[in-house]
N, C-alpha and C positions, 0 to 999 in steps of 0.2 A: 504494499500500500503507499503510495505519495505522502511525503511529510509536505506540508504549508510554511513557508517559511518566508517572512518580509526581506526586502533588500537591505534592510537597515538593521536587521537582527544583528546581536552580539557574535553569532555564530558565523556569520558571513564576512569574509574579506572582500573587499571592493578595490580595484586596481582602474587606474585611467590608462586606456588605450586608444588607438586610431583608426580610423576605416584607411585602408591603401588601395593602390591599383594592383589587380594580379598581374605581375610580368608585366608585359608590354600592352595588354589589352585595357578597355576601360572598367572592366568588371570590377565591382570593390570587393577586400578580401578584408580580414580583421590582424591587423598584427598585433598578436598575444603579447599579453606583458611579459617581463622576462622573471617576474617574480612566482608566477603563475605555476603549480607543481606538473604541468606536461611536459613530454619529450618529443622529439620528432618523431611520425609514426604512429604515435598515441590513436586510438577512438574515443571521443569523449560523448556526451548529451551534451546539448546547447540548449537552452530556452531562448527563444525568439516571440516576443510577442503573447507570451502566455502557452505556446505550444513547444514540445520539445520534439528535437531533431538529433541527428547523428553527424557527427564532423571529424577530420580527420585531419591531425596537426601537421602541419609540413615545414620546414626549415630553409631559409635561403642567407646569403649572406649578412642579410642584415636581422637575423633572428627567426623566431617562431611565429607561423601566421596559420590563419583558417581560411582558405580558398571557398571555403561551401558549408551550407547546413543541409542535409539529406534528410528523408523519410526514411531511409534504414540503413543499416550497415554497409550493406551490399553497396547501396548508391554512393555513398563516403567513401568506400575504397576506389570505385572506378567513376568517379564523379560525371563523366560525359552523358550519362543515361537519363538522369532525374532531375526535377526541378531545384535550382538551386535557391533554397528560403531564406539564405543569407542575403543575396541580391535582392529577392522581394522585402525583406525589412526594410533594408536599406532604403529603398525607393519609398516605402510608405511611410518612413519616419523622417525622410529628408535628408540622410546619413551620405555625404558625400567624400569622395578621397579628401584625406585632410582633417575630418569632422573628428571631435573627440567623442567618446561612448565609455561607458562603464562596463568592466568585468567583474562578474559578481562569483568568488570560488563557491560553491555550496556543497561540494564533496568534493575534495581535492583530488586531483587527478581523474575524477570521473564523471562529475556534473558542473557545468557554468551557465551562467546567465549573463545576457548583454542588453543594457537599456540604456536609455538616452541620460545624459549627466542631468541630475538635480529632479529625476522622477522616482519615484517609490514604485516597487514591483512587487507582488507577492506571486511566488514560483511555488510549484507543485515538483518536488524534488523525489526522483525515484529511487526506489530502494536498489542497490548494487545486486547484479543478477548471482547465482549460486556460482561458484566458480568451476565446481564440477561438472555441472549442467552447460555452463557457458565452455567450457572447454569441450564437452561432447558436441554441442551445436555447432562449435568453429572445426569441428574435424568433419563433420558431416557438410558442411556449406562450401568446403573447399571442392575444387576442379583437380582432380587428378588424374 
């Protein structure tokens, strides 16, 4: 069951981040804060506008970034197929490259929320999956 946590709760760490351009494209991406407990290649849960998505952490010469948020893990791993919900959120909120955002660390290394600076959000934080079940699902989901 999900736990509901406001962005200003004592258990939530908030970091300032920026929307950037994804490579040479005009698509927005999120330049992830250095303080957040994620590594290149991690798959995380990301809350945008009250909805939960999956995102893959990438890295370049400037640090870690999220190029998109997707409806499921498979799409997050191979982002060319699904709708990029991060791009949609940026358009809906008027966040262009260079715009500041707040990244809320809801469950370090697993779940994060993004919001406009100064806005209070109440997040639904999902429970972490059972590791043994997640390992089995991961094994079954691989193309071998």
